[in-house]
N, C-alpha and C positions, 0 to 999 in steps of 0.2 A: 204889345204882348202877342206872342205866337198863339194863334188859334188853330186847333186841330193837329198840333204837333205833340206827339207823345214822347215820354221820356226815352223809350227805346229808339225812336227815330233821331233823337239828338245825339246819341252815342252808339251808333251801330258797330263801329270798328272793334271795340273791346269785346263785345259779346260775340261777334263773328269770329274773331281770332280765338277766343276761348272755345267756341263750338268746334272750329276746325282743329284746334290743338287737341281737344278731347277725341275727335274722330280719328286723327292721325295716330295718336297714341294707342287708342284701342285697336284700330285696324292693324297697324304695324305690329303691335305687341301680340295680338291674337294670331296673325299670320306667322310671325316668327315662332311662337310657342307651338302651334299646331302643325305647321308645315316645315319651316326652316330648321328648327331644332331636331325634330325626329329624322329629317333627311340627313342632316350632318351626323347624327348618332348612328344611323344605319350604315352610312358610308364609312364611318370610323370603325365600326364593328366588323365590316367586311375584311379588314386587314387580318383577322384571325379565322376567316372562313377556311374550310378544307379545300384542297385543290385536287383536280382530276385532269386528265388529258382530254383534249377535244380537237376537232378538225374543222378548219375553215372550209365552208361549202359554197359561199358566195362572197364576192368582194368587188364592189363597183361604186362609182360615183353617181349620185342622183342629183338632179337639179330641178328647181321650181322657182316661180316668181312670187315674191312677197313684198308688198308695198312698193312695187315698181323696181325692186332690186332682185337680182338673181342670187338665190341661196343654193348652197351645195351641201350634200350630206353623204357620208360614207355608209353604205349598206354592207355591213359585215355580218354574215350569218355563219353560225358555227353549231356543231352538234357535239354532244358529250353523253356519256353513259354512266349511270349510277345504278347499282344493283340490278343490272340487266335491262333497265328501262332507258330508252334514248330520249334525250331532251334537246330542244332547239332554242337558241337565243340569238338576239341581235345586239345585246347590250355590251358596250365596250367598257365604259366607266360605270360605277354603281348607279349614280344619279344623273350622269352627264349625257348630254345630247351630242351627237357627232355632226350636227349641222353647223354651217359656218358660211360667211360671205367670202371667205378666202379659199379659193379653189386649190391652191398649192398645199395648204394644211390638210385638206380632205384627201388630196391625191397621195400625200405622204402616208396618211393613215391606211389607205387602200394598199399602198406598196408594202407597208409593214405587215399586213395580214393578207398575203396572196392565197388564192384557192389551193387547197391541198396541204397547207401548212399545219403542222401539229402545234397546238398552243396549250398553255396552262389556263384552265378554267377554274375560277373561284366561285363556289356556290354556297348559298345560304343553307345550312343544315336543316333548318326548320321549314324552308320553302325551296326544295331542290331545283325547282324550275326557275328560280331567281338566281342568275349567275352573271358574272362579269369577267372580262379579260384583264382589266386593270382595277384591283381593289383599292380601297382607301378614299380619303377625302381629296377632291381635286379642286382646282381654282374656281370652276363654275359653281360647285356646291357652296363654297364660301361666299362667292359673289351674290348668289341668290339669297342666302340666309342673311348676309350683311345688308343687302338692300331692304329686306323686311325690317331688320333691326334699325336701320337708319331712318326709316319711315316713322317708327315709334319715337326715336330720339328727337327727330324734328318736331314731332307733336309735343314732346315734353319741353323742349326749348321754347316753343311758342307759349305753352301754358305758364311756365315759370317766368317768362318775361312779362306776361300779362298779370300774373298773380303776385309777383314779388312785391313786398311792402315798400312803400315809398320811404326814401331816406328821411331821417329825422331832421336833416339840415335843409330840406327842400323849402321850408318857409323861414329860414334863418335870415334875419336882417343883416345886410352887408353894407359896408361903407368903403368905396373904392376897391371892391373885389375882395376885401377882407371881412371876416366875421366881426360884427360890432358887439363886443362883450357886454357893454352897458345895456343894449337892448335885450340881450338874452337874460340878464339878471333881473330885469323888470318883470319878466313873465312869471 
């Protein structure tokens, strides 16, 4: 007889998996609901923002080290005016970052927006200082929200695999790999 061994110590795997399934589901679901979904909605709504003209005032490649790898970012600064007030923005895509480990992609972005170029600026009519050069949902927006949702889905899969009812055939008597009907009728 095992002395000092509790019931929870005999079967820790199921309770741990259930716990982590709940945590993943809640964390992923809450992150998606409070951060991913509003971000996607805001980017989607930006397609109908009003447009004004702006001018690129700074366009250069910046670099820094992160986790031992060189990262590059496009620093694109532009100004635009609304109702006589000048605004400044660095935002290219509504929710997207212009940083990348691929220098050629960042250089292309800088080449597309040279200093002095007149550009279309899309601005949020409710927050005129929130603007972007490229409105709408971009791949990075979908990837971020999708990652959050995937987190929740993994949690649900873990939970349903743990909670799913056992098959009624799990204790079915068999003979030679086939179900023994005589044994089933005796029950």
